[in-house]
C-alpha positions in Angstrom: 123.9 73.5 156.1 120.3 73.4 157.3 117.6 71.4 155.7 113.9 72.1 156.2 111.7 69.0 156.3 108.1 69.6 155.7 105.8 67.0 157.3 102.7 66.6 155.3 99.8 64.5 156.7 98.6 61.9 154.3 95.4 62.8 152.6 92.6 60.3 153.3 89.7 60.3 150.9 86.3 60.2 152.6 84.7 56.8 152.1 82.1 56.8 149.4 79.3 54.3 149.5 78.4 53.3 146.0 74.7 53.3 145.3 73.5 49.8 144.7 71.7 49.4 141.3 68.0 48.6 141.5 68.5 45.4 139.6 71.0 44.2 142.3 68.6 45.2 145.1 65.9 43.2 143.4 68.1 40.2 142.7 69.3 39.8 146.4 65.9 38.7 147.8 65.2 36.6 144.7 68.5 34.8 145.3 67.2 33.7 148.7 64.4 31.8 147.0 66.8 29.7 145.0 67.4 27.1 147.6 63.8 26.4 148.7 62.5 26.4 145.2 65.3 24.0 144.1 64.4 21.6 147.0 60.7 21.9 146.1 61.3 21.1 142.4 63.6 18.2 143.3 61.0 16.7 145.6 58.3 17.2 143.0 60.4 15.4 140.5 61.1 12.5 142.8 57.4 11.9 143.4 56.6 12.4 139.7 59.3 9.8 138.7 57.8 7.3 141.2 60.8 7.2 143.5 58.6 8.2 146.4 54.8 7.8 146.8 54.6 11.3 148.5 52.1 10.0 151.0 53.7 11.2 154.2 55.7 14.0 152.7 53.4 15.4 149.9 54.9 17.1 146.8 54.7 20.9 146.5 51.9 20.6 143.9 49.6 18.9 146.4 50.6 21.4 149.2 49.8 24.4 147.0 46.5 22.7 146.0 45.6 22.4 149.7 46.5 26.1 150.3 44.3 27.1 147.3 41.4 25.1 148.6 41.7 26.7 152.1 41.9 30.1 150.4 38.8 29.6 148.3 36.8 28.4 151.3 37.8 31.5 153.3 39.4 29.4 156.1 43.0 30.5 155.3 42.3 34.2 155.7 40.5 33.5 159.0 43.3 31.4 160.4 46.1 33.7 159.3 44.3 36.8 160.7 43.8 35.1 164.1 47.4 34.0 164.3 48.7 37.5 163.2 46.6 39.2 165.9 47.9 36.9 168.6 51.5 37.3 167.6 51.1 41.0 167.2 49.6 41.6 170.6 52.0 39.2 172.3 55.0 40.7 170.6 54.0 44.2 171.6 53.5 43.2 175.2 56.8 41.2 175.3 58.8 44.0 173.7 57.5 46.7 176.1 58.2 44.5 179.2 61.6 43.3 178.0 62.7 46.8 177.0 61.6 48.5 180.3 63.0 45.8 182.6 66.1 45.3 180.5 66.8 49.0 180.5 66.4 49.2 184.2 68.6 46.2 184.9 71.3 47.3 182.4 71.5 50.9 183.7 71.0 50.3 187.5 73.3 47.8 189.1 71.2 47.2 192.2 68.2 46.3 190.1 70.3 43.9 188.0 71.6 42.1 191.1 68.1 41.8 192.5 66.1 40.9 189.3 68.5 39.3 186.8 69.0 36.0 188.6 65.3 35.3 188.8 64.8 36.3 185.1 67.6 33.9 184.1 66.1 31.1 186.1 62.6 31.7 184.5 64.3 31.8 181.0 65.3 28.2 181.4 61.7 27.0 181.7 60.5 25.3 178.5 57.6 27.0 176.8 55.3 23.9 177.1 55.8 24.1 180.9 53.9 27.4 181.0 50.9 26.1 179.2 49.1 24.3 182.1 49.9 27.2 184.5 48.5 29.8 182.1 45.4 27.8 181.5 44.8 27.5 185.2 45.4 31.2 185.8 44.0 32.8 182.7 41.6 30.3 181.2 41.7 28.6 177.8 40.8 31.6 175.7 42.9 34.4 174.1 44.4 35.9 177.3 46.5 32.7 178.0 47.6 32.4 174.4 48.8 36.1 174.2 50.5 35.7 177.6 52.5 32.7 176.4 53.6 34.5 173.3 54.6 37.6 175.3 56.7 35.4 177.6 58.6 34.0 174.6 59.3 37.5 173.2 60.2 39.0 176.6 63.4 37.0 177.3 65.4 37.8 174.1 64.5 41.4 174.2 65.4 41.7 177.9 68.7 40.0 177.3 69.5 42.1 174.3 68.8 45.4 176.0 70.6 44.4 179.2 73.6 43.0 177.4 73.8 46.0 175.0 73.8 48.5 177.8 76.5 46.6 179.8 78.7 46.4 176.7 78.7 50.1 176.0 82.3 51.3 175.7 83.3 52.9 179.1 85.3 55.6 177.3 82.2 56.9 175.6 80.4 57.1 178.9 83.4 58.9 180.4 83.2 61.5 177.6 79.5 62.1 178.5 80.5 62.6 182.1 83.2 65.0 181.1 80.7 67.1 179.3 78.4 66.9 182.4 75.5 65.3 180.6 72.5 64.7 182.8 71.0 61.2 183.2 68.4 61.6 180.5 70.9 63.3 178.2 73.4 60.5 178.8 70.7 57.9 177.8 69.6 59.9 174.7 73.0 60.9 173.3 75.3 58.1 174.5 73.5 54.9 175.5 70.6 54.9 173.0 72.8 55.0 169.8 75.1 52.4 171.3 72.3 50.1 172.2 70.2 50.3 169.0 72.0 47.8 166.8 71.8 45.0 169.5 68.3 46.1 170.3 67.2 45.6 166.7 68.7 42.1 166.6 66.9 41.3 169.9 63.6 42.4 168.4 64.1 40.1 165.4 65.0 37.2 167.7 62.0 37.9 169.9 59.7 38.0 166.8 61.0 34.6 165.7 60.4 33.2 169.1 56.9 34.8 169.1 56.1 32.7 166.0 57.4 29.6 167.7 55.4 30.2 170.8 52.2 30.9 169.0 52.2 27.2 167.9 52.4 26.1 171.5 49.7 28.7 172.4 47.3 27.5 169.7 47.7 24.0 171.1 45.7 25.2 174.1 42.2 24.4 172.8 42.2 26.8 169.9 39.6 26.6 167.2 41.2 29.1 164.9 44.8 29.8 163.8 47.6 28.2 161.9 48.4 26.1 164.9 44.9 24.7 164.8 45.5 23.7 161.2 48.5 21.7 162.3 46.5 19.9 165.0 43.5 19.4 162.7 45.8 17.9 160.0 47.4 15.6 162.5 44.2 14.3 163.9 42.5 13.8 160.5 45.6 12.3 158.9 46.2 15.2 156.4 49.9 15.6 155.8 49.3 18.0 153.0 47.5 20.3 155.4 50.3 20.0 158.0 53.0 20.9 155.4 50.8 23.7 154.1 50.5 25.2 157.6 54.3 25.0 158.0 54.9 26.7 154.6 52.5 29.5 155.6 54.2 29.9 159.0 57.6 30.1 157.3 56.3 32.6 154.6 54.6 34.9 157.1 57.4 34.7 159.6 59.9 35.7 157.0 57.7 38.5 155.7 57.2 40.0 159.2 60.9 39.7 159.9 61.6 41.6 156.7 59.1 44.3 157.6 60.7 44.7 161.0 64.2 44.9 159.5 62.9 47.5 157.0 61.2 49.6 159.6 64.2 49.7 161.9 66.7 50.4 159.1 66.4 54.3 159.4 67.4 54.0 163.0 70.8 52.4 162.0 71.4 54.6 158.9 74.4 56.3 160.8 76.3 53.0 160.9 79.3 52.6 158.5 79.4 48.8 158.8 80.7 46.0 156.7 77.2 45.0 155.7 76.2 48.4 154.5 79.1 48.3 152.1 77.8 45.2 150.5 79.7 42.6 152.6 81.9 40.1 151.0 81.6 39.5 147.3 
C-alpha cells in the first residue's frame, strides 16, 4: 500500500502597512509638546503662588513677553537670520567634507589607515579649544565662525559614513562581485542603499552639533545672532533674555531637525522597519 504525501508550502500573506489616520499623524507631534508645556505651566504656577520669586529663572509669561518685545523691535528676526545663515553654511561645508572623506576612508583601506587616526585625535579636541586658533588664522569675523561650525558638523558625518560603509554585510558585497558590478555600480547599487539609514542619522547628529557649535562661534566677538543675545543678557543681568534665547535655540533646532528628517524620508521609503509600522503601542 502506497501513500502519496503532498507537501504544500505554507502561504505567507504579504505584509500590509496600514495607513495612519490623519488625526493620529497630527496627534503625534502634539504629544511631544505635552512635557515642555506641562513643565512651563508648573513653573508659572509656582511663581504665581509665591513659592518662587522667579528672579533668576523667570516664568514663561515673562520669557514670552521678552520674545515679543524683541520681535516688535525687529531684533529677533535679525538675530535669528544671522544664526541660521551661519549654521546653514557651516552645516553644508561640514557635510560635504565629512561625506567625501568618510566615503574615501570607508571604501579604501589604505586611506583609512593613513587618515583615520589623525581624524580621531582631532575629534577629541574640545570646541572651545579651536576658538583662539581660528581667530588667529581667520580673524574675528564670519569666516572663523562658519569654520568652527563646520568642524563640529564634520566629525559625526565622517564617523557615520565611515562606520556605515565598514558595517555593510559582506555577503551583499560578494553578491555584487558575483554579478561583476563595476566600482561605481557597486557603490550605487550595493553600498549607497546600505549606508543611507546611518548617513541620515549622522546628518541629524551633525546638525545638532552645528547648533551647539554656533553658540561657541558667536562668543567670538559677534554683534548679531542668538549667541550674542545670550552674552548680552548675561552681561546686562537679564535672565529673561537668556532663557528666551535658549527657548528660541531649542525651537529652531527642533524645527530644522524635523525638516531634515522630512526631506530625507523619501530616501528611506524602501525600509520595512519597526518604526515604519508604528513602533510599540
